[in-house]
C-alpha positions as a Markdown table, in Angstrom:
| # | Residue | x | y | z |
|---|---|---|---|---|
| 1 | Met | -37.4 | -22.6 | 21.1 |
| 2 | Phe | -36.1 | -19.1 | 20.5 |
| 3 | Phe | -33.0 | -17.9 | 18.8 |
| 4 | Gly | -32.6 | -14.2 | 19.2 |
| 5 | Glu | -35.6 | -12.7 | 17.4 |
| 6 | Leu | -36.4 | -15.9 | 15.6 |
| 7 | Ser | -38.4 | -18.9 | 17.0 |
| 8 | Ala | -38.4 | -22.5 | 16.0 |
| 9 | Asp | -40.8 | -25.3 | 16.8 |
| 10 | Asn | -38.3 | -28.2 | 16.8 |
| 11 | Ser | -34.6 | -29.1 | 16.7 |
| 12 | Glu | -34.5 | -29.5 | 12.9 |
| 13 | Glu | -35.8 | -26.0 | 12.5 |
| 14 | Val | -33.3 | -24.6 | 14.9 |
| 15 | Leu | -30.5 | -26.3 | 13.0 |
| 16 | Ala | -31.8 | -25.1 | 9.7 |
| 17 | Arg | -32.0 | -21.5 | 11.0 |
| 18 | Trp | -28.5 | -21.8 | 12.5 |
| 19 | Glu | -27.1 | -22.9 | 9.2 |
| 20 | Gln | -28.9 | -20.1 | 7.4 |
| 21 | Ile | -27.5 | -17.5 | 9.8 |
| 22 | Lys | -24.0 | -18.9 | 9.5 |
| 23 | Thr | -24.1 | -19.0 | 5.7 |
| 24 | Glu | -25.3 | -15.3 | 5.7 |
| 25 | Glu | -22.5 | -14.3 | 8.1 |
| 26 | Arg | -19.9 | -16.0 | 6.0 |
| 27 | Ala | -21.2 | -14.4 | 2.8 |
| 28 | Gln | -21.1 | -11.0 | 4.4 |
| 29 | Lys | -17.5 | -11.5 | 5.6 |
| 30 | Arg | -16.4 | -12.4 | 2.1 |
| 31 | Ser | -18.4 | -9.8 | 0.3 |
| 32 | Ile | -17.1 | -6.5 | 1.6 |
| 33 | Pro | -13.9 | -5.4 | 3.3 |
| 34 | Arg | -14.1 | -4.0 | 6.8 |
| 35 | Trp | -13.7 | -0.4 | 5.7 |
| 36 | Thr | -14.3 | 1.0 | 9.2 |
| 37 | Ile | -11.4 | -1.0 | 10.6 |
| 38 | Phe | -9.1 | -0.2 | 7.6 |
| 39 | Ala | -9.8 | 3.5 | 7.9 |
| 40 | Gln | -8.1 | 3.4 | 11.3 |
| 41 | Leu | -5.0 | 1.7 | 10.1 |
| 42 | Thr | -2.0 | 3.6 | 8.7 |
| 43 | Gly | 1.1 | 2.9 | 6.7 |
| 44 | Leu | 1.8 | 0.6 | 3.8 |
| 45 | Asn | 1.0 | -2.6 | 5.7 |
| 46 | Ala | -2.6 | -1.3 | 6.1 |
| 47 | Arg | -2.9 | -0.7 | 2.4 |
| 48 | Ala | -1.7 | -4.3 | 1.8 |
| 49 | Lys | -4.3 | -5.6 | 4.2 |
| 50 | Ile | -7.0 | -3.7 | 2.3 |
| 51 | Gln | -5.7 | -5.2 | -1.0 |
| 52 | Lys | -5.5 | -8.7 | 0.4 |
| 53 | Arg | -9.1 | -8.5 | 1.7 |
| 54 | Cys | -10.3 | -7.4 | -1.7 |
| 55 | Ser | -8.2 | -10.1 | -3.3 |
| 56 | Asn | -9.9 | -12.7 | -1.1 |
| 57 | Val | -13.2 | -11.9 | -2.7 |
| 58 | Gly | -11.8 | -12.0 | -6.2 |
| 59 | Phe | -11.3 | -8.3 | -6.8 |
| 60 | Asp | -7.6 | -8.5 | -7.9 |
| 61 | Trp | -5.5 | -9.2 | -10.9 |
| 62 | Thr | -4.4 | -12.8 | -11.4 |
| 63 | Thr | -1.1 | -12.0 | -13.1 |
| 64 | Leu | 1.7 | -9.6 | -12.5 |
| 65 | Gly | 1.6 | -7.8 | -15.8 |
| 66 | Pro | -1.5 | -5.7 | -15.2 |
| 67 | Val | -0.3 | -4.8 | -11.7 |
| 68 | Val | 3.0 | -3.4 | -13.2 |
| 69 | Asp | 1.1 | -1.7 | -16.0 |
| 70 | Lys | -1.0 | 0.1 | -13.2 |
| 71 | Val | 2.2 | 1.3 | -11.5 |
| 72 | Tyr | 3.4 | 2.8 | -14.8 |
| 73 | Glu | 0.0 | 4.3 | -15.5 |
| 74 | Glu | 0.1 | 6.0 | -12.0 |
| 75 | Ile | 3.6 | 7.3 | -12.7 |
| 76 | Asp | 2.3 | 8.9 | -15.9 |
| 77 | Glu | -0.6 | 10.5 | -14.0 |
| 78 | Val | 1.8 | 11.9 | -11.3 |
| 79 | Met | 4.1 | 13.3 | -14.0 |
| 80 | Phe | 1.1 | 14.8 | -15.9 |
| 81 | Glu | 0.0 | 16.7 | -12.7 |
| 82 | Ala | 3.6 | 17.7 | -11.8 |
| 83 | Arg | 4.1 | 19.2 | -15.3 |
| 84 | Gln | 1.1 | 21.5 | -15.2 |
| 85 | Ala | 1.8 | 25.3 | -15.5 |
| 86 | Val | 0.1 | 25.7 | -12.2 |
| 87 | Val | 0.4 | 22.6 | -10.1 |
| 88 | Asp | -2.7 | 21.6 | -8.2 |
| 89 | Gln | -1.2 | 20.2 | -5.0 |
| 90 | Ala | -4.5 | 18.3 | -4.1 |
| 91 | Lys | -4.5 | 16.5 | -7.5 |
| 92 | Leu | -0.8 | 15.8 | -7.3 |
| 93 | Glu | -1.2 | 14.4 | -3.8 |
| 94 | Glu | -4.1 | 12.2 | -5.0 |
| 95 | Glu | -2.0 | 10.9 | -7.8 |
| 96 | Met | 0.9 | 10.2 | -5.5 |
| 97 | Gly | -1.4 | 8.3 | -3.3 |
| 98 | Asp | -2.6 | 6.2 | -6.2 |
| 99 | Leu | 1.0 | 5.5 | -7.2 |
| 100 | Leu | 1.9 | 4.4 | -3.7 |
| 101 | Phe | -1.2 | 2.3 | -3.5 |
| 102 | Ala | -0.3 | 0.6 | -6.8 |
| 103 | Thr | 3.3 | 0.0 | -5.7 |
| 104 | Val | 2.1 | -1.6 | -2.5 |
| 105 | Asn | -0.1 | -3.8 | -4.6 |
| 106 | Met | 2.8 | -4.7 | -6.8 |
| 107 | Ala | 4.9 | -5.6 | -3.7 |
| 108 | Arg | 2.0 | -7.8 | -2.5 |
| 109 | His | 1.8 | -9.6 | -5.8 |
| 110 | Leu | 5.6 | -10.2 | -5.6 |
| 111 | Gly | 5.3 | -11.6 | -2.1 |
| 112 | Thr | 7.2 | -8.6 | -0.7 |
| 113 | Lys | 6.2 | -6.6 | 2.4 |
| 114 | Ala | 6.2 | -3.0 | 1.1 |
| 115 | Glu | 6.7 | -1.5 | 4.6 |
| 116 | Leu | 9.7 | -3.7 | 5.2 |
| 117 | Ala | 11.1 | -3.0 | 1.8 |
| 118 | Leu | 10.8 | 0.7 | 2.3 |
| 119 | Gln | 12.4 | 0.5 | 5.8 |
| 120 | Lys | 15.4 | -1.4 | 4.3 |
| 121 | Ala | 15.7 | 1.2 | 1.5 |
| 122 | Asn | 15.7 | 4.0 | 4.1 |
| 123 | Asp | 18.4 | 2.1 | 6.1 |
| 124 | Lys | 20.5 | 1.7 | 3.0 |
| 125 | Phe | 20.1 | 5.3 | 2.0 |
| 126 | Glu | 21.0 | 6.5 | 5.6 |
| 127 | Arg | 24.2 | 4.2 | 5.6 |
| 128 | Arg | 25.3 | 5.6 | 2.3 |
| 129 | Phe | 24.6 | 9.2 | 3.2 |
| 130 | Arg | 26.5 | 8.8 | 6.6 |
| 131 | Glu | 29.4 | 7.6 | 4.6 |
| 132 | Val | 29.3 | 10.6 | 2.4 |
| 133 | Glu | 29.1 | 12.9 | 5.5 |
| 134 | Arg | 32.1 | 11.1 | 6.9 |
| 135 | Ile | 34.2 | 11.5 | 3.7 |
| 136 | Val | 33.1 | 15.2 | 3.3 |
| 137 | Ala | 34.1 | 15.9 | 6.9 |
| 138 | Ala | 37.4 | 14.1 | 6.6 |
| 139 | Arg | 38.2 | 16.3 | 3.6 |
| 140 | Gly | 37.3 | 19.5 | 5.6 |
| 141 | Leu | 34.5 | 20.4 | 3.2 |
| 142 | Glu | 31.0 | 21.8 | 3.9 |
| 143 | Met | 27.9 | 19.8 | 3.2 |
| 144 | Thr | 26.0 | 22.7 | 1.7 |
| 145 | Gly | 26.0 | 24.5 | -1.6 |
| 146 | Trp | 26.7 | 21.5 | -3.9 |
| 147 | Thr | 24.9 | 20.9 | -7.2 |
| 148 | Trp | 23.4 | 17.5 | -7.9 |
| 149 | Lys | 26.1 | 17.0 | -10.6 |
| 150 | Gln | 28.8 | 17.6 | -7.9 |
| 151 | Trp | 27.1 | 15.2 | -5.5 |
| 152 | Lys | 27.0 | 12.5 | -8.3 |
| 153 | Lys | 30.6 | 13.1 | -9.2 |
| 154 | Phe | 31.6 | 13.0 | -5.5 |
| 155 | Gly | 29.8 | 9.9 | -4.9 |
| 156 | Arg | 31.7 | 8.0 | -7.6 |
| 157 | Lys | 35.1 | 8.6 | -6.1 |
């Protein structure tokens, strides 16, 4: 009997080889993420899929504490780069990416879908800003030239 490139003399040998092949395939699926597939995905959901795949093979924190600590660590690194006398945009972008990745991981650990949470935050911001636009227009004011302090004060009324 032949099985691909392998040959077997009897049915027991065929079954043994079949089990060996399946065991190797399962081990390979568990051992490494499908990086070529993930490289083609975009957005926060794709990052969560990468993290979930790594978690499935045990490469993950088991409690929320270290996940949150990582988010704070990444915030510190972003701020360090942002405060440089001459900001290296490539380094800043790298650190922002690390922060976003850590935040997606935190959302995953909390059972929240980061992409959906961000969409809801965008929708909330848009509703609030449209209301500000409506009030500003009703008062006959212009939307430009305001300081942040004026915006904050305006928003409280």
